[in-house]
N, CA, C and O atoms as CSV, one atom per row, in Angstrom:
chain,resi,resn,atom,element,x,y,z
A,1,UNK,N,N,70.969,112.953,76.831
A,1,UNK,CA,C,71.724,111.761,76.488
A,1,UNK,C,C,71.480,110.697,77.562
A,1,UNK,O,O,71.298,111.006,78.739
A,2,UNK,N,N,71.481,109.457,77.127
A,2,UNK,CA,C,71.235,108.337,78.018
A,2,UNK,C,C,72.543,107.643,78.398
A,2,UNK,O,O,73.542,107.747,77.685
A,3,UNK,N,N,72.524,106.939,79.522
A,3,UNK,CA,C,73.686,106.198,79.999
A,3,UNK,C,C,74.145,105.191,78.945
A,3,UNK,O,O,75.347,104.998,78.759
A,4,UNK,N,N,73.215,104.556,78.262
A,4,UNK,CA,C,73.566,103.581,77.220
A,4,UNK,C,C,74.439,104.205,76.145
A,4,UNK,O,O,75.324,103.544,75.600
A,5,UNK,N,N,74.194,105.486,75.833
A,5,UNK,CA,C,74.995,106.162,74.814
A,5,UNK,C,C,76.422,106.405,75.299
A,5,UNK,O,O,77.368,106.356,74.513
A,6,UNK,N,N,76.570,106.665,76.582
A,6,UNK,CA,C,77.916,106.822,77.147
A,6,UNK,C,C,78.675,105.511,76.991
A,6,UNK,O,O,79.849,105.504,76.620
A,7,UNK,N,N,77.998,104.402,77.278
A,7,UNK,CA,C,78.647,103.094,77.162
A,7,UNK,C,C,79.010,102.761,75.724
A,7,UNK,O,O,80.015,102.094,75.481
A,8,UNK,N,N,78.200,103.220,74.756
A,8,UNK,CA,C,78.533,102.998,73.349
A,8,UNK,C,C,79.835,103.694,72.990
A,8,UNK,O,O,80.638,103.177,72.214
A,9,UNK,N,N,80.031,104.869,73.564
A,9,UNK,CA,C,81.236,105.648,73.285
A,9,UNK,C,C,82.452,105.070,73.984
A,9,UNK,O,O,83.494,104.877,73.358
A,10,UNK,N,N,82.333,104.794,75.261
A,10,UNK,CA,C,83.492,104.357,76.050
A,10,UNK,C,C,83.705,102.854,76.045
A,10,UNK,O,O,84.796,102.377,76.356
A,11,UNK,N,N,82.674,102.113,75.696
A,11,UNK,CA,C,82.756,100.660,75.755
A,11,UNK,C,C,82.109,100.153,77.029
A,11,UNK,O,O,81.865,100.913,77.966
A,12,UNK,N,N,81.837,98.861,77.048
A,12,UNK,CA,C,81.149,98.317,78.209
A,12,UNK,C,C,81.992,97.312,78.981
A,12,UNK,O,O,81.458,96.412,79.630
A,13,UNK,N,N,83.305,97.466,78.908
A,13,UNK,CA,C,84.189,96.576,79.662
A,13,UNK,C,C,83.961,96.778,81.159
A,13,UNK,O,O,83.874,97.905,81.644
A,14,UNK,N,N,83.868,95.678,81.865
A,14,UNK,CA,C,83.739,95.714,83.319
A,14,UNK,C,C,84.921,94.954,83.895
A,14,UNK,O,O,85.092,93.762,83.638
A,15,UNK,N,N,85.731,95.650,84.670
A,15,UNK,CA,C,86.860,94.997,85.328
A,15,UNK,C,C,86.398,94.583,86.715
A,15,UNK,O,O,85.935,95.405,87.506
A,16,UNK,N,N,86.533,93.299,86.990
A,16,UNK,CA,C,86.004,92.786,88.245
A,16,UNK,C,C,87.024,91.915,88.963
A,16,UNK,O,O,87.989,91.416,88.384
A,17,UNK,N,N,86.758,91.761,90.246
A,17,UNK,CA,C,87.547,90.886,91.110
A,17,UNK,C,C,86.562,90.124,91.991
A,17,UNK,O,O,85.370,90.429,92.017
A,18,UNK,N,N,87.072,89.137,92.705
A,18,UNK,CA,C,86.234,88.396,93.638
A,18,UNK,C,C,86.469,88.924,95.054
A,18,UNK,O,O,87.495,89.555,95.308
A,19,UNK,N,N,85.547,88.679,95.972
A,19,UNK,CA,C,85.674,89.218,97.326
A,19,UNK,C,C,86.892,88.712,98.098
A,19,UNK,O,O,87.317,89.346,99.064
A,20,UNK,N,N,87.456,87.582,97.684
A,20,UNK,CA,C,88.585,87.001,98.409
A,20,UNK,C,C,89.951,87.502,97.934
A,20,UNK,O,O,90.979,87.058,98.445
A,21,UNK,N,N,89.974,88.410,96.974
A,21,UNK,CA,C,91.222,88.994,96.491
A,21,UNK,C,C,91.779,89.922,97.574
A,21,UNK,O,O,91.019,90.629,98.236
A,22,UNK,N,N,93.088,89.920,97.753
A,22,UNK,CA,C,93.667,90.820,98.760
A,22,UNK,C,C,93.653,92.260,98.259
A,22,UNK,O,O,93.574,92.516,97.057
A,23,UNK,N,N,93.729,93.173,99.184
A,23,UNK,CA,C,93.775,94.590,98.839
A,23,UNK,C,C,94.989,94.871,97.958
A,23,UNK,O,O,94.896,95.648,97.008
A,24,UNK,N,N,96.122,94.249,98.262
A,24,UNK,CA,C,97.324,94.442,97.437
A,24,UNK,C,C,97.086,93.989,96.000
A,24,UNK,O,O,97.477,94.678,95.058
A,25,UNK,N,N,96.444,92.828,95.829
A,25,UNK,CA,C,96.144,92.329,94.483
A,25,UNK,C,C,95.171,93.267,93.772
A,25,UNK,O,O,95.314,93.526,92.577
A,26,UNK,N,N,94.193,93.769,94.500
A,26,UNK,CA,C,93.231,94.700,93.913
A,26,UNK,C,C,93.923,95.992,93.492
A,26,UNK,O,O,93.611,96.550,92.439
A,27,UNK,N,N,94.855,96.467,94.304
A,27,UNK,CA,C,95.617,97.679,93.944
A,27,UNK,C,C,96.393,97.454,92.654
A,27,UNK,O,O,96.475,98.342,91.805
A,28,UNK,N,N,96.955,96.276,92.516
A,28,UNK,CA,C,97.682,95.937,91.295
A,28,UNK,C,C,96.737,95.967,90.093
A,28,UNK,O,O,97.096,96.496,89.041
A,29,UNK,N,N,95.549,95.410,90.236
A,29,UNK,CA,C,94.558,95.425,89.151
A,29,UNK,C,C,94.139,96.845,88.797
A,29,UNK,O,O,94.033,97.190,87.620
A,30,UNK,N,N,93.902,97.668,89.815
A,30,UNK,CA,C,93.529,99.062,89.562
A,30,UNK,C,C,94.611,99.751,88.722
A,30,UNK,O,O,94.312,100.468,87.767
A,31,UNK,N,N,95.853,99.521,89.092
A,31,UNK,CA,C,96.969,100.156,88.378
A,31,UNK,C,C,97.127,99.584,86.978
A,31,UNK,O,O,97.323,100.339,86.026
A,32,UNK,N,N,97.048,98.279,86.833
A,32,UNK,CA,C,97.218,97.638,85.528
A,32,UNK,C,C,96.117,98.007,84.544
A,32,UNK,O,O,96.378,98.182,83.353
A,33,UNK,N,N,94.893,98.126,85.035
A,33,UNK,CA,C,93.751,98.438,84.171
A,33,UNK,C,C,93.554,99.937,83.990
A,33,UNK,O,O,92.745,100.367,83.169
A,34,UNK,N,N,94.296,100.732,84.758
A,34,UNK,CA,C,94.172,102.201,84.695
A,34,UNK,C,C,92.744,102.648,84.977
A,34,UNK,O,O,92.179,103.471,84.256
A,35,UNK,N,N,92.170,102.086,86.044
A,35,UNK,CA,C,90.816,102.442,86.457
A,35,UNK,C,C,90.826,102.835,87.928
A,35,UNK,O,O,91.779,102.557,88.656
A,36,UNK,N,N,89.754,103.482,88.348
A,36,UNK,CA,C,89.646,103.927,89.732
A,36,UNK,C,C,88.806,103.014,90.598
A,36,UNK,O,O,88.732,103.208,91.811
A,37,UNK,N,N,88.167,102.013,89.991
A,37,UNK,CA,C,87.326,101.101,90.764
A,37,UNK,C,C,87.167,99.770,90.041
A,37,UNK,O,O,87.261,99.687,88.817
A,38,UNK,N,N,86.929,98.751,90.822
A,38,UNK,CA,C,86.676,97.403,90.313
A,38,UNK,C,C,85.345,96.922,90.878
A,38,UNK,O,O,85.030,97.183,92.039
A,39,UNK,N,N,84.579,96.234,90.075
A,39,UNK,CA,C,83.337,95.641,90.556
A,39,UNK,C,C,83.704,94.321,91.224
A,39,UNK,O,O,84.429,93.506,90.653
A,40,UNK,N,N,83.200,94.117,92.434
A,40,UNK,CA,C,83.458,92.884,93.174
A,40,UNK,C,C,82.296,91.939,92.904
A,40,UNK,O,O,81.155,92.210,93.278
A,41,UNK,N,N,82.609,90.815,92.243
A,41,UNK,CA,C,81.569,89.857,91.860
A,41,UNK,C,C,81.749,88.544,92.605
A,41,UNK,O,O,82.854,88.013,92.708
A,42,UNK,N,N,80.650,88.041,93.116
A,42,UNK,CA,C,80.609,86.742,93.768
A,42,UNK,C,C,79.739,85.873,92.867
A,42,UNK,O,O,78.515,85.856,92.999
A,43,UNK,N,N,80.374,85.160,91.959
A,43,UNK,CA,C,79.638,84.442,90.922
A,43,UNK,C,C,79.024,85.446,89.972
A,43,UNK,O,O,79.725,86.319,89.460
A,44,UNK,N,N,77.731,85.340,89.726
A,44,UNK,CA,C,77.027,86.279,88.848
A,44,UNK,C,C,76.498,87.491,89.603
A,44,UNK,O,O,75.932,88.401,88.997
A,45,UNK,N,N,76.677,87.509,90.909
A,45,UNK,CA,C,76.122,88.567,91.752
A,45,UNK,C,C,77.166,89.650,92.020
A,45,UNK,O,O,78.323,89.352,92.319
A,46,UNK,N,N,76.740,90.914,91.909
A,46,UNK,CA,C,77.616,92.025,92.283
A,46,UNK,C,C,77.578,92.128,93.803
A,46,UNK,O,O,76.532,92.388,94.399
A,47,UNK,N,N,78.744,91.918,94.418
A,47,UNK,CA,C,78.844,91.949,95.879
A,47,UNK,C,C,79.250,93.322,96.389
A,47,UNK,O,O,79.010,93.659,97.548
A,48,UNK,N,N,79.871,94.117,95.514
A,48,UNK,CA,C,80.322,95.431,95.940
A,48,UNK,C,C,81.158,96.113,94.873
A,48,UNK,O,O,81.304,95.635,93.748
A,49,UNK,N,N,81.701,97.256,95.282
A,49,UNK,CA,C,82.630,98.004,94.440
A,49,UNK,C,C,83.841,98.315,95.306
A,49,UNK,O,O,83.700,98.715,96.462
A,50,UNK,N,N,85.023,98.132,94.746
A,50,UNK,CA,C,86.264,98.433,95.459
A,50,UNK,C,C,86.987,99.522,94.690
A,50,UNK,O,O,87.392,99.328,93.544
A,51,UNK,N,N,87.146,100.665,95.330
A,51,UNK,CA,C,87.712,101.827,94.653
A,51,UNK,C,C,88.986,102.321,95.331
A,51,UNK,O,O,89.377,101.838,96.394
A,52,UNK,N,N,89.614,103.289,94.689
A,52,UNK,CA,C,90.802,103.923,95.269
A,52,UNK,C,C,90.482,104.506,96.644
A,52,UNK,O,O,91.316,104.456,97.548
A,53,UNK,N,N,89.303,105.045,96.800
A,53,UNK,CA,C,88.892,105.574,98.110
A,53,UNK,C,C,88.860,104.473,99.162
A,53,UNK,O,O,89.229,104.698,100.314
A,54,UNK,N,N,88.419,103.280,98.761
A,54,UNK,CA,C,88.389,102.162,99.698
A,54,UNK,C,C,89.798,101.771,100.123
A,54,UNK,O,O,90.014,101.380,101.270
A,55,UNK,N,N,90.748,101.872,99.219
A,55,UNK,CA,C,92.145,101.587,99.546
A,55,UNK,C,C,92.627,102.568,100.612
A,55,UNK,O,O,93.231,102.167,101.607
A,56,UNK,N,N,92.360,103.836,100.401
A,56,UNK,CA,C,92.795,104.862,101.356
A,56,UNK,C,C,92.170,104.612,102.729
A,56,UNK,O,O,92.850,104.681,103.753
A,57,UNK,N,N,90.889,104.326,102.737
A,57,UNK,CA,C,90.199,104.061,104.016
A,57,UNK,C,C,90.761,102.819,104.702
A,57,UNK,O,O,90.906,102.795,105.924
A,58,UNK,N,N,91.077,101.794,103.922
A,58,UNK,CA,C,91.629,100.554,104.484
A,58,UNK,C,C,92.981,100.813,105.141
A,58,UNK,O,O,93.219,100.392,106.273
A,59,UNK,N,N,93.855,101.500,104.434
A,59,UNK,CA,C,95.188,101.780,104.968
A,59,UNK,C,C,95.100,102.727,106.164
A,59,UNK,O,O,95.850,102.579,107.129
A,60,UNK,N,N,94.198,103.687,106.103
A,60,UNK,CA,C,94.022,104.601,107.234
A,60,UNK,C,C,93.541,103.848,108.477
A,60,UNK,O,O,93.949,104.161,109.595
A,61,UNK,N,N,92.685,102.869,108.277
A,61,UNK,CA,C,92.128,102.113,109.401
A,61,UNK,C,C,93.097,101.070,109.951
A,61,UNK,O,O,93.234,100.922,111.166
A,62,UNK,N,N,93.771,100.346,109.051
A,62,UNK,CA,C,94.555,99.187,109.481
A,62,UNK,C,C,96.024,99.220,109.088
A,62,UNK,O,O,96.741,98.246,109.312
A,63,UNK,N,N,96.479,100.311,108.510
A,63,UNK,CA,C,97.885,100.409,108.125
A,63,UNK,C,C,98.241,99.413,107.038
A,63,UNK,O,O,97.390,98.980,106.262
A,64,UNK,N,N,99.497,99.065,107.000
A,64,UNK,CA,C,100.006,98.157,105.962
A,64,UNK,C,C,99.350,96.781,106.027
A,64,UNK,O,O,99.306,96.076,105.019
A,65,UNK,N,N,98.842,96.389,107.190
A,65,UNK,CA,C,98.182,95.082,107.330
A,65,UNK,C,C,96.963,94.970,106.422
A,65,UNK,O,O,96.574,93.866,106.039
A,66,UNK,N,N,96.365,96.091,106.079
A,66,UNK,CA,C,95.189,96.076,105.200
A,66,UNK,C,C,95.510,95.447,103.851
A,66,UNK,O,O,94.641,94.837,103.227
A,67,UNK,N,N,96.734,95.589,103.405
A,67,UNK,CA,C,97.122,95.070,102.090
A,67,UNK,C,C,97.023,93.558,101.996
A,67,UNK,O,O,96.861,93.016,100.902
A,68,UNK,N,N,97.117,92.868,103.129
A,68,UNK,CA,C,97.052,91.402,103.121
A,68,UNK,C,C,95.649,90.878,103.386
A,68,UNK,O,O,95.409,89.673,103.313
A,69,UNK,N,N,94.727,91.773,103.692
A,69,UNK,CA,C,93.348,91.376,103.956
A,69,UNK,C,C,92.547,91.413,102.659
A,69,UNK,O,O,92.977,92.006,101.670
A,70,UNK,N,N,91.393,90.781,102.671
A,70,UNK,CA,C,90.590,90.696,101.452
A,70,UNK,C,C,89.770,91.972,101.234
A,70,UNK,O,O,89.458,92.703,102.175
A,71,UNK,N,N,89.437,92.210,99.980
A,71,UNK,CA,C,88.649,93.397,99.637
A,71,UNK,C,C,87.266,93.349,100.271
A,71,UNK,O,O,86.639,94.392,100.461
A,72,UNK,N,N,86.780,92.157,100.602
A,72,UNK,CA,C,85.454,92.053,101.223
A,72,UNK,C,C,85.395,92.805,102.548
A,72,UNK,O,O,84.315,93.189,102.997
A,73,UNK,N,N,86.555,93.016,103.178
A,73,UNK,CA,C,86.609,93.756,104.440
A,73,UNK,C,C,86.447,95.259,104.248
A,73,UNK,O,O,86.095,95.967,105.192
A,74,UNK,N,N,86.700,95.755,103.039
A,74,UNK,CA,C,86.768,97.200,102.818
A,74,UNK,C,C,85.906,97.712,101.667
A,74,UNK,O,O,85.706,98.920,101.539
A,75,UNK,N,N,85.401,96.825,100.840
A,75,UNK,CA,C,84.635,97.251,99.664
A,75,UNK,C,C,83.358,97.978,100.084
A,75,UNK,O,O,82.884,97.850,101.212
A,76,UNK,N,N,82.830,98.730,99.153
A,76,UNK,CA,C,81.531,99.352,99.341
A,76,UNK,C,C,80.501,98.288,98.970
A,76,UNK,O,O,80.327,97.951,97.799
A,77,UNK,N,N,79.822,97.765,99.997
A,77,UNK,CA,C,78.898,96.652,99.780
A,77,UNK,C,C,77.506,97.124,99.368
A,77,UNK,O,O,76.775,96.391,98.702
A,78,UNK,N,N,77.140,98.323,99.754
A,78,UNK,CA,C,75.829,98.846,99.373
A,78,UNK,C,C,76.000,99.556,98.026
A,78,UNK,O,O,76.291,100.750,97.964
A,79,UNK,N,N,75.812,98.796,96.968
A,79,UNK,CA,C,76.081,99.290,95.620
A,79,UNK,C,C,74.896,100.093,95.095
A,79,UNK,O,O,73.744,99.669,95.181
A,80,UNK,N,N,75.210,101.245,94.557
A,80,UNK,CA,C,74.216,102.067,93.878
A,80,UNK,C,C,74.478,101.912,92.388
A,80,UNK,O,O,75.612,102.040,91.926
A,81,UNK,N,N,73.427,101.639,91.655
A,81,UNK,CA,C,73.550,101.347,90.231
A,81,UNK,C,C,73.003,102.485,89.374
A,81,UNK,O,O,72.275,103.361,89.841
A,82,UNK,N,N,73.385,102.431,88.113
A,82,UNK,CA,C,72.771,103.260,87.081
A,82,UNK,C,C,72.034,102.305,86.148
A,82,UNK,O,O,72.436,101.155,85.971
A,83,UNK,N,N,70.978,102.788,85.572
A,83,UNK,CA,C,70.259,102.018,84.555
A,83,UNK,C,C,70.674,102.560,83.194
A,83,UNK,O,O,70.842,103.768,83.031
A,84,UNK,N,N,70.836,101.687,82.235
A,84,UNK,CA,C,71.240,102.108,80.890
A,84,UNK,C,C,70.247,103.080,80.280
A,84,UNK,O,O,70.615,103.896,79.435
A,85,UNK,N,N,69.000,103.003,80.699
A,85,UNK,CA,C,67.951,103.860,80.139
A,85,UNK,C,C,67.844,105.224,80.826
A,85,UNK,O,O,67.001,106.040,80.452
A,86,UNK,N,N,68.689,105.474,81.824
A,86,UNK,CA,C,68.636,106.744,82.557
A,86,UNK,C,C,69.223,107.893,81.761
A,86,UNK,O,O,70.138,107.718,80.957
A,87,UNK,N,N,68.675,109.069,82.003
A,87,UNK,CA,C,69.240,110.290,81.431
A,87,UNK,C,C,70.540,110.623,82.157
A,87,UNK,O,O,70.667,110.398,83.360
A,88,UNK,N,N,71.492,111.155,81.417
A,88,UNK,CA,C,72.783,111.507,81.987
A,88,UNK,C,C,72.650,112.544,83.099
A,88,UNK,O,O,73.400,112.496,84.074
A,89,UNK,N,N,71.707,113.482,82.970
A,89,UNK,CA,C,71.534,114.519,83.986
A,89,UNK,C,C,71.134,113.915,85.330
A,89,UNK,O,O,71.608,114.366,86.373
A,90,UNK,N,N,70.271,112.905,85.320
A,90,UNK,CA,C,69.875,112.230,86.555
A,90,UNK,C,C,71.067,111.505,87.170
A,90,UNK,O,O,71.254,111.510,88.386
A,91,UNK,N,N,71.856,110.892,86.322
A,91,UNK,CA,C,73.049,110.180,86.774
A,91,UNK,C,C,74.043,111.145,87.408
A,91,UNK,O,O,74.600,110.863,88.469
A,92,UNK,N,N,74.262,112.273,86.762
A,92,UNK,CA,C,75.202,113.255,87.290
A,92,UNK,C,C,74.737,113.770,88.654
A,92,UNK,O,O,75.548,113.932,89.566
A,93,UNK,N,N,73.447,114.024,88.793
A,93,UNK,CA,C,72.918,114.481,90.072
A,93,UNK,C,C,73.144,113.449,91.172
A,93,UNK,O,O,73.568,113.794,92.275
A,94,UNK,N,N,72.861,112.184,90.874
A,94,UNK,CA,C,73.053,111.121,91.867
A,94,UNK,C,C,74.520,110.993,92.263
A,94,UNK,O,O,74.844,110.869,93.444
A,95,UNK,N,N,75.395,111.024,91.279
A,95,UNK,CA,C,76.819,110.876,91.572
A,95,UNK,C,C,77.334,112.057,92.395
A,95,UNK,O,O,78.137,111.880,93.312
A,96,UNK,N,N,76.874,113.243,92.066
A,96,UNK,CA,C,77.308,114.437,92.793
A,96,UNK,C,C,76.733,114.447,94.199
A,96,UNK,O,O,77.470,114.660,95.162
A,97,UNK,N,N,75.432,114.220,94.335
A,97,UNK,CA,C,74.781,114.253,95.647
A,97,UNK,C,C,75.355,113.219,96.607
A,97,UNK,O,O,75.521,113.492,97.796
A,98,UNK,N,N,75.655,112.043,96.093
A,98,UNK,CA,C,76.132,110.950,96.955
A,98,UNK,C,C,77.649,110.802,96.962
A,98,UNK,O,O,78.198,109.916,97.617
A,99,UNK,N,N,78.310,111.682,96.226
A,99,UNK,CA,C,79.782,111.666,96.150
A,99,UNK,C,C,80.310,110.308,95.681
A,99,UNK,O,O,81.211,109.723,96.283
A,100,UNK,N,N,79.718,109.831,94.590
A,100,UNK,CA,C,80.088,108.541,94.003
A,100,UNK,C,C,80.841,108.802,92.710
A,100,UNK,O,O,80.413,109.619,91.894
A,101,UNK,N,N,81.947,108.122,92.520
A,101,UNK,CA,C,82.737,108.305,91.305
A,101,UNK,C,C,82.521,107.225,90.264
A,101,UNK,O,O,82.810,107.437,89.086
A,102,UNK,N,N,82.021,106.074,90.675
A,102,UNK,CA,C,81.844,104.948,89.749
A,102,UNK,C,C,80.524,104.252,90.033
A,102,UNK,O,O,80.208,103.929,91.178
A,103,UNK,N,N,79.759,104.027,88.973
A,103,UNK,CA,C,78.478,103.328,89.101
A,103,UNK,C,C,78.423,102.161,88.120
A,103,UNK,O,O,78.598,102.350,86.917
A,104,UNK,N,N,78.180,100.962,88.631
A,104,UNK,CA,C,77.899,99.852,87.718
A,104,UNK,C,C,76.578,100.139,86.996
A,104,UNK,O,O,75.663,100.725,87.574
A,105,UNK,N,N,76.491,99.729,85.750
A,105,UNK,CA,C,75.300,99.973,84.933
A,105,UNK,C,C,74.576,98.660,84.700
A,105,UNK,O,O,75.178,97.653,84.329
A,106,UNK,N,N,73.261,98.696,84.926
A,106,UNK,CA,C,72.425,97.527,84.687
A,106,UNK,C,C,71.540,97.762,83.475
A,106,UNK,O,O,71.017,98.858,83.270
A,107,UNK,N,N,71.382,96.723,82.681
A,107,UNK,CA,C,70.425,96.716,81.580
A,107,UNK,C,C,69.589,95.459,81.766
A,107,UNK,O,O,70.107,94.343,81.705
A,108,UNK,N,N,68.304,95.645,81.992
A,108,UNK,CA,C,67.401,94.521,82.260
A,108,UNK,C,C,67.926,93.653,83.410
A,108,UNK,O,O,67.848,92.425,83.361
A,109,UNK,N,N,68.463,94.311,84.446
A,109,UNK,CA,C,68.951,93.606,85.626
A,109,UNK,C,C,70.304,92.949,85.470
A,109,UNK,O,O,70.767,92.268,86.385
A,110,UNK,N,N,70.952,93.137,84.323
A,110,UNK,CA,C,72.240,92.503,84.037
A,110,UNK,C,C,73.335,93.561,83.983
A,110,UNK,O,O,73.138,94.625,83.397
A,111,UNK,N,N,74.490,93.280,84.589
A,111,UNK,CA,C,75.614,94.205,84.598
A,111,UNK,C,C,76.154,94.371,83.181
A,111,UNK,O,O,76.584,93.403,82.555
A,112,UNK,N,N,76.128,95.615,82.678
A,112,UNK,CA,C,76.539,95.848,81.291
A,112,UNK,C,C,77.632,96.895,81.144
A,112,UNK,O,O,78.029,97.219,80.025
A,113,UNK,N,N,78.119,97.425,82.250
A,113,UNK,CA,C,79.181,98.414,82.157
A,113,UNK,C,C,79.370,99.148,83.459
A,113,UNK,O,O,78.689,98.890,84.452
A,114,UNK,N,N,80.311,100.071,83.434
A,114,UNK,CA,C,80.588,100.950,84.568
A,114,UNK,C,C,80.770,102.344,84.011
A,114,UNK,O,O,81.450,102.540,83.004
A,115,UNK,N,N,80.155,103.317,84.676
A,115,UNK,CA,C,80.282,104.708,84.261
A,115,UNK,C,C,80.959,105.473,85.395
A,115,UNK,O,O,80.580,105.351,86.559
A,116,UNK,N,N,81.961,106.257,85.035
A,116,UNK,CA,C,82.651,107.080,86.030
A,116,UNK,C,C,82.194,108.529,85.901
A,116,UNK,O,O,81.617,108.929,84.890
A,117,UNK,N,N,82.461,109.291,86.928
A,117,UNK,CA,C,82.118,110.709,86.875
A,117,UNK,C,C,82.900,111.375,85.741
A,117,UNK,O,O,82.408,112.326,85.131
A,118,UNK,N,N,84.092,110.897,85.455
A,118,UNK,CA,C,84.871,111.418,84.327
A,118,UNK,C,C,84.181,111.180,83.000
A,118,UNK,O,O,84.200,112.045,82.124
A,119,UNK,N,N,83.567,110.008,82.842
A,119,UNK,CA,C,82.809,109.703,81.628
A,119,UNK,C,C,81.643,110.664,81.468
A,119,UNK,O,O,81.369,111.153,80.372
A,120,UNK,N,N,80.958,110.929,82.578
A,120,UNK,CA,C,79.791,111.807,82.551
A,120,UNK,C,C,80.203,113.233,82.215
A,120,UNK,O,O,79.562,113.888,81.394
A,121,UNK,N,N,81.275,113.719,82.847
A,121,UNK,CA,C,81.752,115.080,82.582
A,121,UNK,C,C,82.211,115.206,81.132
A,121,UNK,O,O,81.887,116.189,80.465
A,122,UNK,N,N,82.955,114.230,80.644
A,122,UNK,CA,C,83.426,114.242,79.258
A,122,UNK,C,C,82.252,114.318,78.290
A,122,UNK,O,O,82.289,115.066,77.312
A,123,UNK,N,N,81.230,113.553,78.565
A,123,UNK,CA,C,80.034,113.544,77.717
A,123,UNK,C,C,79.333,114.897,77.771
A,123,UNK,O,O,78.888,115.417,76.748
A,124,UNK,N,N,79.242,115.453,78.960
A,124,UNK,CA,C,78.575,116.745,79.102
A,124,UNK,C,C,79.351,117.851,78.371
A,124,UNK,O,O,78.746,118.724,77.748
A,125,UNK,N,N,80.655,117.817,78.445
A,125,UNK,CA,C,81.477,118.797,77.723
A,125,UNK,C,C,81.249,118.659,76.220
A,125,UNK,O,O,81.113,119.666,75.524
A,126,UNK,N,N,81.206,117.442,75.716
A,126,UNK,CA,C,80.969,117.207,74.287
A,126,UNK,C,C,79.593,117.729,73.875
A,126,UNK,O,O,79.444,118.320,72.806
A,127,UNK,N,N,78.586,117.509,74.726
A,127,UNK,CA,C,77.245,118.010,74.433
A,127,UNK,C,C,77.226,119.533,74.359
A,127,UNK,O,O,76.610,120.107,73.462
A,128,UNK,N,N,77.906,120.188,75.308
A,128,UNK,CA,C,77.950,121.652,75.324
A,128,UNK,C,C,78.701,122.199,74.111
A,128,UNK,O,O,78.302,123.213,73.538
A,129,UNK,N,N,79.773,121.538,73.724
A,129,UNK,CA,C,80.533,121.968,72.551
A,129,UNK,C,C,79.675,121.842,71.289
A,129,UNK,O,O,79.698,122.724,70.430
A,130,UNK,N,N,78.929,120.760,71.182
A,130,UNK,CA,C,78.054,120.557,70.020
A,130,UNK,C,C,76.952,121.619,69.998
A,130,UNK,O,O,76.613,122.160,68.945
A,131,UNK,N,N,76.409,121.899,71.161
A,131,UNK,CA,C,75.362,122.917,71.262
A,131,UNK,C,C,75.900,124.292,70.863
A,131,UNK,O,O,75.237,125.038,70.143
A,132,UNK,N,N,77.096,124.618,71.329
A,132,UNK,CA,C,77.716,125.903,70.992
A,132,UNK,C,C,77.977,125.997,69.492
A,132,UNK,O,O,77.759,127.048,68.889
A,133,UNK,N,N,78.441,124.907,68.889
A,133,UNK,CA,C,78.698,124.897,67.451
A,133,UNK,C,C,77.397,125.076,66.674
A,133,UNK,O,O,77.365,125.789,65.671
A,134,UNK,N,N,76.337,124.439,67.130
A,134,UNK,CA,C,75.029,124.601,66.472
A,134,UNK,C,C,74.564,126.049,66.543
A,134,UNK,O,O,74.036,126.577,65.564
A,135,UNK,N,N,74.749,126.686,67.668
A,135,UNK,CA,C,74.373,128.095,67.804
A,135,UNK,C,C,75.210,128.986,66.902
A,135,UNK,O,O,74.690,129.915,66.284
A,136,UNK,N,N,76.513,128.702,66.826
A,136,UNK,CA,C,77.383,129.501,65.933
A,136,UNK,C,C,76.928,129.361,64.487
A,136,UNK,O,O,76.858,130.342,63.748
A,137,UNK,N,N,76.620,128.126,64.094
A,137,UNK,CA,C,76.150,127.876,62.724
A,137,UNK,C,C,74.828,128.581,62.472
A,137,UNK,O,O,74.638,129.166,61.406
A,138,UNK,N,N,73.938,128.541,63.401
A,138,UNK,CA,C,72.628,129.197,63.281
A,138,UNK,C,C,72.800,130.699,63.145
A,138,UNK,O,O,72.177,131.320,62.285
A,139,UNK,N,N,73.639,131.286,63.985
A,139,UNK,CA,C,73.857,132.747,63.948
A,139,UNK,C,C,74.521,133.155,62.641
A,139,UNK,O,O,74.141,134.164,62.046
A,140,UNK,N,N,75.514,132.382,62.182
A,140,UNK,CA,C,76.210,132.694,60.941
A,140,UNK,C,C,75.287,132.593,59.732
A,140,UNK,O,O,75.447,133.338,58.764
A,141,UNK,N,N,74.321,131.676,59.782
A,141,UNK,CA,C,73.397,131.490,58.671
A,141,UNK,C,C,72.290,132.555,58.663
A,141,UNK,O,O,71.669,132.816,57.632
A,142,UNK,N,N,72.059,133.160,59.828
A,142,UNK,CA,C,70.939,134.114,59.951
A,142,UNK,C,C,71.278,135.446,59.435
A,142,UNK,O,O,70.445,136.352,59.469
């Protein structure tokens, strides 16, 4: 299965913020959107990703003062992307090896979605269930 197929199933909504948003405002967005990460966009350019992990690191480093500082101080600026044309297995390996939970997805260099490790696992479970059902049908017919 390809990353593009995951996006067809889950949708390609991208929740984003700007680098000048405070950590407190970003936390509110994370909670309101029920997501674990936000893409930080500076105009049309992806400047970073701000995740729940970044919140924890910010508070651990600077205490409550972190909440009044901008996400640009704490976001993950070195963004690792997924390509829509990638196989899900390659994506899962990258996410597992690098301990990444959210990857922005590019199609022809354009941001077209975000895939989480939960999306990948859900897809893999569905694939295994379909495979098991096919085997049951094959055995029953034989």
